[in-house]
C-alpha positions as CSV (number, residue, x, y, z in Angstrom):
1,M,-71.7,-69.7,-33.2
2,T,-70.6,-66.0,-33.2
3,S,-68.5,-63.2,-31.3
4,V,-69.5,-60.1,-29.6
5,T,-67.5,-57.1,-30.0
6,F,-67.7,-53.7,-28.0
7,D,-65.5,-51.3,-29.9
8,Q,-65.2,-47.9,-27.6
9,V,-68.9,-48.5,-27.0
10,S,-70.3,-45.5,-24.6
11,K,-73.7,-44.8,-23.3
12,V,-74.8,-41.4,-22.1
13,Y,-78.2,-40.6,-20.9
14,P,-79.8,-37.2,-21.8
15,D,-79.4,-35.9,-18.3
16,G,-75.7,-36.4,-18.9
17,T,-75.2,-39.6,-16.9
18,A,-72.4,-41.7,-18.5
19,A,-73.5,-45.4,-17.9
20,V,-70.8,-47.0,-19.9
21,K,-67.7,-45.3,-21.0
22,G,-65.4,-46.5,-24.0
23,L,-65.9,-50.1,-23.6
24,D,-63.6,-52.3,-25.5
25,L,-64.1,-55.9,-25.1
26,D,-64.1,-58.9,-27.3
27,I,-66.3,-62.1,-26.6
28,G,-65.2,-65.2,-28.4
29,D,-67.4,-67.7,-30.3
30,G,-68.9,-70.1,-27.8
31,E,-67.6,-68.0,-24.8
32,F,-69.2,-67.7,-21.4
33,L,-68.2,-64.2,-20.4
34,V,-69.5,-62.8,-17.1
35,L,-70.1,-58.9,-16.5
36,V,-69.7,-58.4,-12.6
37,G,-69.5,-55.5,-10.5
38,P,-71.4,-53.4,-7.8
39,S,-75.0,-52.0,-8.4
40,G,-74.8,-49.0,-10.9
41,C,-71.5,-50.1,-12.6
42,G,-72.8,-50.1,-16.1
43,K,-72.9,-54.1,-16.5
44,T,-76.7,-54.3,-17.4
45,T,-76.6,-51.4,-19.5
46,A,-73.7,-52.9,-21.5
47,L,-76.1,-56.1,-21.8
48,R,-79.0,-54.1,-22.7
49,M,-77.1,-52.5,-25.5
50,V,-76.3,-55.9,-26.9
51,A,-80.0,-56.8,-26.7
52,G,-81.0,-53.6,-28.6
53,L,-83.0,-52.4,-25.5
54,E,-80.5,-49.3,-25.0
55,D,-79.3,-47.0,-27.7
56,I,-75.4,-46.8,-28.1
57,S,-74.4,-43.0,-27.6
58,S,-70.8,-43.6,-29.5
59,G,-68.5,-46.7,-30.6
60,E,-69.3,-49.7,-32.6
61,L,-71.0,-53.0,-31.3
62,R,-70.8,-56.1,-33.4
63,I,-72.5,-59.4,-33.3
64,G,-70.4,-61.6,-35.7
65,E,-69.4,-59.4,-38.6
66,R,-72.5,-57.2,-38.3
67,V,-72.6,-53.5,-37.0
68,V,-75.8,-53.8,-34.9
69,N,-75.9,-50.2,-33.4
70,R,-79.0,-49.2,-35.3
71,L,-80.2,-52.8,-35.8
72,P,-83.8,-53.6,-34.2
73,A,-83.9,-56.1,-31.3
74,K,-85.8,-58.6,-33.4
75,D,-83.2,-58.8,-36.0
76,R,-80.1,-59.4,-33.8
77,D,-80.6,-63.2,-33.3
78,I,-80.3,-63.0,-29.5
79,A,-82.3,-64.3,-26.8
80,M,-82.3,-63.1,-23.2
81,V,-83.0,-64.5,-19.8
82,F,-84.3,-61.9,-17.3
83,Q,-84.1,-61.8,-13.6
84,S,-88.1,-61.6,-13.2
85,Y,-88.8,-65.0,-15.4
86,A,-91.3,-62.8,-17.4
87,L,-93.5,-65.9,-18.0
88,Y,-97.2,-65.7,-19.1
89,P,-99.3,-67.0,-16.0
90,H,-102.3,-68.0,-18.2
91,L,-100.2,-70.1,-20.5
92,S,-98.7,-73.6,-19.9
93,V,-95.1,-74.2,-19.7
94,F,-95.2,-75.8,-23.2
95,D,-97.1,-72.8,-24.7
96,N,-94.5,-70.3,-22.6
97,I,-91.6,-72.1,-24.1
98,A,-93.1,-72.0,-27.5
99,F,-94.6,-68.3,-27.7
100,G,-91.5,-66.8,-29.4
101,L,-91.4,-69.6,-32.1
102,R,-95.3,-68.9,-32.8
103,L,-94.5,-65.0,-33.2
104,Q,-91.8,-66.4,-35.8
105,K,-94.5,-68.4,-37.6
106,V,-92.3,-71.5,-37.2
107,P,-94.3,-74.5,-38.4
108,K,-96.2,-76.5,-35.6
109,D,-94.4,-79.7,-36.0
110,E,-91.0,-78.0,-35.5
111,I,-92.3,-76.0,-32.5
112,R,-93.4,-79.2,-31.0
113,T,-90.0,-80.9,-31.6
114,R,-87.9,-77.8,-30.3
115,V,-90.1,-77.5,-27.2
116,E,-89.8,-81.3,-26.4
117,E,-86.0,-81.2,-26.9
118,A,-85.5,-78.1,-24.7
119,A,-87.7,-79.7,-22.0
120,R,-85.5,-83.0,-21.9
121,I,-82.5,-80.8,-21.6
122,L,-83.9,-78.8,-18.8
123,G,-85.8,-81.5,-17.1
124,L,-89.1,-80.0,-17.9
125,T,-91.0,-82.8,-19.8
126,E,-93.4,-83.8,-17.1
127,H,-94.3,-80.1,-16.4
128,L,-95.1,-79.3,-20.0
129,K,-99.0,-79.0,-19.0
130,R,-98.7,-77.1,-15.8
131,K,-98.9,-73.4,-15.2
132,P,-96.1,-71.3,-14.0
133,R,-98.0,-70.7,-10.6
134,S,-97.5,-74.4,-9.9
135,L,-93.9,-74.6,-10.3
136,S,-91.1,-73.7,-8.0
137,G,-88.7,-70.7,-8.5
138,G,-86.0,-73.0,-10.1
139,Q,-88.5,-74.6,-12.5
140,R,-89.8,-71.3,-13.5
141,Q,-86.3,-69.9,-14.3
142,R,-85.6,-73.1,-16.4
143,V,-88.9,-72.4,-18.4
144,A,-87.3,-68.9,-19.2
145,M,-84.3,-70.7,-20.1
146,G,-86.2,-73.1,-22.3
147,R,-87.8,-70.1,-24.2
148,A,-84.3,-69.0,-25.0
149,I,-83.0,-72.2,-25.9
150,V,-85.7,-72.9,-28.5
151,R,-85.1,-69.8,-30.2
152,R,-81.6,-71.3,-31.3
153,P,-80.0,-67.8,-31.2
154,Q,-76.4,-66.7,-31.9
155,V,-76.1,-65.2,-28.5
156,F,-77.4,-65.8,-25.0
157,L,-78.0,-62.7,-22.8
158,M,-78.6,-63.6,-19.0
159,D,-79.3,-60.7,-16.7
160,E,-79.1,-61.8,-12.8
161,P,-81.1,-65.0,-13.6
162,L,-80.6,-66.4,-10.2
163,S,-81.2,-63.3,-8.0
164,N,-84.8,-64.5,-7.1
165,L,-83.6,-68.0,-6.0
166,D,-82.8,-69.2,-2.5
167,A,-79.1,-70.0,-1.7
168,K,-79.4,-73.6,-2.3
169,L,-81.2,-73.4,-5.5
170,R,-78.9,-70.7,-6.5
171,V,-75.9,-73.2,-6.3
172,Q,-77.8,-76.1,-8.2
173,T,-79.1,-73.6,-10.9
174,R,-75.9,-72.1,-11.7
175,A,-74.5,-75.5,-12.2
176,E,-77.2,-76.4,-14.7
177,I,-76.6,-73.2,-16.4
178,S,-73.1,-73.8,-16.9
179,R,-73.4,-77.4,-17.9
180,L,-76.1,-76.2,-20.4
181,Q,-73.9,-73.5,-22.0
182,R,-71.2,-75.9,-22.5
183,D,-73.5,-78.5,-24.2
184,L,-75.0,-76.1,-26.3
185,D,-71.8,-74.1,-27.0
186,V,-73.5,-70.6,-27.7
187,T,-71.9,-67.3,-27.0
188,T,-73.3,-66.3,-23.7
189,I,-72.9,-62.8,-21.7
190,Y,-73.9,-63.1,-18.1
191,V,-74.6,-60.2,-15.7
192,T,-74.2,-60.6,-12.2
193,H,-73.3,-58.5,-9.0
194,D,-72.4,-61.8,-7.0
195,Q,-68.7,-62.6,-7.6
196,V,-69.1,-66.2,-6.5
197,E,-71.1,-66.8,-9.5
198,A,-68.8,-65.0,-11.6
199,M,-65.8,-66.9,-10.6
200,T,-67.6,-70.4,-10.8
201,M,-69.3,-69.9,-14.0
202,G,-67.3,-67.7,-16.4
203,D,-64.8,-68.8,-18.8
204,R,-63.6,-65.0,-18.4
205,V,-64.8,-62.4,-16.1
206,A,-65.3,-58.6,-16.9
207,V,-65.0,-56.6,-13.9
208,M,-66.7,-53.0,-14.1
209,R,-66.8,-50.0,-11.9
210,K,-68.5,-46.8,-12.5
211,G,-69.0,-47.6,-16.3
212,L,-65.3,-48.5,-16.9
213,L,-64.0,-52.0,-17.5
214,Q,-61.3,-52.6,-14.8
215,Q,-60.1,-56.0,-15.9
216,V,-61.2,-59.0,-18.0
217,A,-59.3,-62.3,-17.5
218,P,-59.9,-66.0,-16.4
219,P,-61.3,-66.2,-13.1
220,Q,-58.0,-67.6,-11.4
221,E,-55.9,-64.9,-13.0
222,L,-58.5,-62.2,-11.5
223,Y,-57.8,-63.8,-8.1
224,D,-54.1,-64.1,-8.3
225,R,-53.2,-61.0,-10.3
226,P,-55.7,-58.4,-9.7
227,R,-55.0,-55.3,-11.8
228,N,-56.1,-52.8,-9.0
229,L,-57.2,-52.4,-5.7
230,F,-61.0,-52.2,-6.6
231,V,-60.4,-55.7,-8.5
232,A,-58.6,-57.2,-5.6
233,A,-61.0,-56.2,-2.9
234,F,-64.2,-57.2,-5.0
235,I,-63.0,-60.7,-6.0
236,G,-62.7,-63.0,-2.9
237,S,-64.9,-63.7,0.1
238,P,-64.0,-62.6,2.5
239,A,-62.3,-59.6,1.1
240,M,-58.8,-59.3,0.9
241,N,-57.3,-57.5,3.9
242,L,-55.5,-54.3,2.7
243,L,-52.8,-52.9,5.1
244,Q,-50.5,-49.8,5.0
245,G,-46.9,-50.7,4.8
246,R,-43.4,-49.6,3.8
247,L,-40.8,-51.7,2.0
248,V,-37.4,-51.4,3.9
249,R,-34.1,-53.5,3.4
250,Q,-33.1,-55.9,6.1
251,G,-30.1,-57.6,5.4
252,D,-29.9,-59.1,1.9
253,G,-33.6,-58.9,1.4
254,L,-36.9,-56.8,1.9
255,V,-39.3,-56.8,4.4
256,V,-42.8,-55.0,4.5
257,D,-43.0,-52.7,7.7
258,L,-46.8,-52.8,8.8
259,G,-46.2,-50.6,11.7
260,G,-44.7,-52.5,14.7
261,Q,-44.8,-55.6,13.0
262,R,-42.8,-56.9,9.7
263,L,-43.3,-59.6,7.1
264,A,-40.4,-60.8,5.1
265,V,-40.9,-60.3,1.1
266,D,-40.5,-63.8,-0.5
267,E,-38.0,-64.1,-3.4
268,E,-40.8,-65.6,-5.3
269,V,-42.8,-62.5,-4.8
270,L,-40.0,-60.2,-6.1
271,R,-39.5,-62.5,-9.2
272,F,-43.2,-62.3,-9.8
273,R,-43.4,-58.6,-9.4
274,P,-40.1,-57.1,-10.5
275,A,-41.1,-53.7,-10.3
276,L,-41.5,-53.9,-6.7
277,A,-37.9,-53.3,-6.2
278,G,-38.2,-49.6,-7.1
279,Y,-40.5,-49.2,-4.2
280,E,-37.4,-49.7,-1.4
281,G,-38.1,-47.4,1.1
282,R,-41.4,-46.1,-0.1
283,P,-45.2,-46.6,1.4
284,V,-47.0,-49.6,-0.5
285,T,-50.5,-51.1,-0.1
286,V,-50.1,-54.7,1.1
287,G,-53.1,-57.3,0.1
288,I,-53.2,-60.5,2.3
289,R,-56.1,-62.9,1.4
290,P,-57.7,-64.5,4.6
291,E,-57.2,-68.0,3.3
292,D,-53.4,-67.2,3.1
293,V,-52.7,-67.2,7.0
294,E,-52.9,-70.1,9.3
295,D,-52.9,-70.5,13.0
296,A,-49.3,-70.5,14.4
297,A,-50.0,-73.2,16.9
298,L,-50.7,-75.5,13.8
299,V,-47.7,-74.5,11.9
300,P,-45.1,-74.6,14.7
301,D,-42.1,-74.4,12.1
302,G,-43.5,-71.3,10.5
303,P,-40.7,-68.8,10.2
304,A,-40.6,-66.0,12.6
305,D,-40.5,-63.2,10.1
306,R,-43.6,-64.4,8.4
307,R,-46.2,-63.8,11.5
308,L,-48.8,-61.5,12.4
309,K,-50.1,-61.0,16.0
310,G,-53.2,-59.6,17.5
311,R,-56.2,-60.4,19.6
312,I,-59.4,-62.2,18.5
313,S,-62.4,-60.0,18.6
314,L,-64.7,-62.3,16.9
315,R,-64.7,-66.0,15.6
316,E,-67.4,-67.7,13.2
317,A,-67.0,-71.5,13.1
318,L,-68.4,-72.5,9.7
319,G,-67.5,-76.5,10.4
320,S,-65.2,-76.6,7.4
321,E,-63.3,-73.7,8.3
322,L,-62.8,-70.9,11.1
323,L,-63.2,-67.4,10.3
324,V,-61.2,-65.1,13.1
325,Y,-61.3,-61.3,13.1
326,V,-58.1,-60.2,14.6
327,A,-57.6,-56.7,16.2
328,T,-53.8,-55.9,15.1
329,D,-51.7,-52.8,15.4
330,A,-51.3,-52.7,11.6
331,R,-52.9,-49.8,9.8
332,E,-55.7,-50.4,7.3
333,A,-54.8,-49.0,3.9
334,E,-56.8,-45.7,2.9
335,V,-59.4,-47.4,0.6
336,S,-62.9,-46.1,0.6
337,A,-65.8,-48.7,0.9
338,E,-66.7,-47.7,-3.0
339,E,-62.9,-48.6,-4.0
340,R,-63.4,-51.9,-2.0
341,G,-66.5,-52.6,-4.1
342,H,-69.1,-52.6,-0.8
343,D,-72.6,-51.8,-1.6
344,P,-74.2,-49.6,1.1
345,G,-75.0,-51.4,4.2
346,E,-72.9,-54.5,3.4
347,H,-71.4,-56.2,6.7
348,L,-67.8,-55.4,6.9
349,G,-67.0,-57.3,10.1
350,P,-66.6,-56.0,13.7
351,D,-65.0,-52.8,14.3
352,A,-61.2,-53.2,15.4
353,E,-61.7,-50.9,18.4
354,A,-64.5,-53.1,19.8
355,A,-62.0,-56.2,20.3
356,P,-61.7,-57.6,23.7
357,G,-58.7,-56.6,25.7
358,G,-59.1,-52.8,25.1
359,N,-56.6,-50.5,23.5
360,G,-53.5,-51.6,25.6
361,A,-50.6,-53.4,23.9
362,S,-50.1,-57.1,24.7
363,A,-47.3,-58.5,26.4
364,D,-45.6,-59.5,23.2
365,G,-45.9,-56.1,21.8
366,A,-49.0,-56.7,19.6
367,S,-51.8,-54.3,20.1
368,A,-55.1,-55.4,20.7
369,G,-57.0,-52.9,18.3
370,G,-55.2,-49.8,19.5
371,D,-55.5,-46.4,17.8
372,G,-55.1,-46.4,14.1
373,G,-55.1,-50.5,14.1
374,M,-57.1,-52.5,12.0
375,T,-59.4,-55.9,12.2
376,F,-57.4,-58.5,10.2
377,V,-59.7,-61.2,8.7
378,G,-58.3,-64.8,8.8
379,R,-59.8,-68.2,7.2
380,L,-58.2,-71.0,9.5
381,S,-58.5,-74.7,9.8
382,P,-61.4,-75.8,11.9
383,R,-58.8,-77.4,14.0
384,S,-57.5,-74.1,15.4
385,G,-58.4,-73.9,19.2
386,A,-58.5,-70.0,18.8
387,R,-61.3,-68.3,21.0
388,E,-62.5,-64.8,21.3
389,G,-60.4,-62.6,23.5
390,D,-57.2,-64.9,23.0
391,L,-54.0,-63.5,21.6
392,L,-53.3,-65.0,18.2
393,E,-50.3,-65.6,16.2
394,L,-51.0,-66.0,12.4
395,V,-48.3,-67.5,10.0
396,V,-48.6,-65.7,6.8
397,D,-48.0,-67.2,3.3
398,T,-45.7,-64.6,2.1
399,R,-45.4,-66.0,-1.4
400,T,-48.8,-64.9,-2.0
401,L,-48.5,-61.3,-0.9
402,H,-50.1,-58.6,-3.1
403,F,-48.7,-55.1,-3.8
404,F,-50.4,-51.8,-4.9
405,D,-49.4,-48.4,-5.4
406,P,-51.0,-46.4,-2.8
407,E,-51.5,-43.3,-4.8
408,S,-52.9,-45.0,-8.2
409,G,-54.3,-48.2,-6.6
410,E,-52.5,-50.2,-9.4
411,G,-51.1,-53.5,-9.1
412,I,-47.3,-53.6,-8.7
413,Y,-46.2,-56.1,-11.2
414,S,-43.6,-55.3,-14.2
415,G,-44.8,-52.1,-15.1
416,T,-46.9,-53.5,-17.8
417,P,-50.7,-53.1,-17.6
418,V,-52.5,-56.4,-16.6
419,L,-55.7,-55.7,-18.7
420,E,-56.5,-58.6,-21.0
421,V,-59.3,-57.8,-23.7
422,A,-59.0,-60.7,-26.1
423,R,-59.9,-64.3,-25.5
């Protein structure tokens, strides 16, 4: 086993494009680290620098104790699995897996032993004599992984290996990769733009944007304690609702005014985010995850100061859950699509102003998507009887509210940066 260390590593192309900027990242022995982010964030460039496929402009890259900045790719003792499989169509599965070993002039008996062991691990034993064209996409990807396994490298590098598979096969194969990595206990760097893959596979996840590392932490920490607006919006599906708010004093506690509606700030939140006290009377960006709300009809004892109201513009019944898009008079935080981590053309939900019921206020004061309002996404129990066009009251779990500085976009915690760069 071995570690991989990026020490202020940067990559600048001849035209001046900075693909990676001052990357500091330690990947521990046997760790499964996922690099995630939108297209063009620098994650694949970082991986290719480890592989020796991209030159390093500045900084130091170490694999184990060796500085590998100028070490040829063939001498780095790494194995890479590509998105495209890169199999030789005229060779059998056995010969594809054995190809690299033959180049290294490994003895024939050892080649057979290694290939058969890899095939057993990957469930390919009965396919060793077949050609790639007769295999499914998932089987081809396993052949590509087998070719990496037999090398017995110090580090596995995987560049979006599941992107060519259908949805069902992706789920199955990501579980196989996770199991395989645990069994082999080899340091692995895995690149993906899919945050579901990142959250389910990595020991830690490193989120990148525009060549800069935004945060690296275990998946649950990224979810519960995002460092900034970008991480908050990128991690989670559907994405976090981001609202404009203002913290105001009400009696002995604080509430967040969302423009006509108010939510009490739970004492637990104030303990978790002591810096929040300094924002009294000031604007804040409030984050509410879709799963942290429920139909008030299913929570009859939910406190009145922990509710949001609006009119349902769209419902999506998924069997195990119900997604509702609710037009409210709360104002959406001024966060660009790029800051939210959305790729161009990504579906962001229905427009608030298209909500049934027009722009007029409802009888109880909740706007039905009026000027300046926003569409709030909620993930509800399938037992909810909510229908399109209905006025809906949502109970919010205010213990899980997220707060960000509207100017810097940084999470409001204790004033200490949340970035974790070591295992």
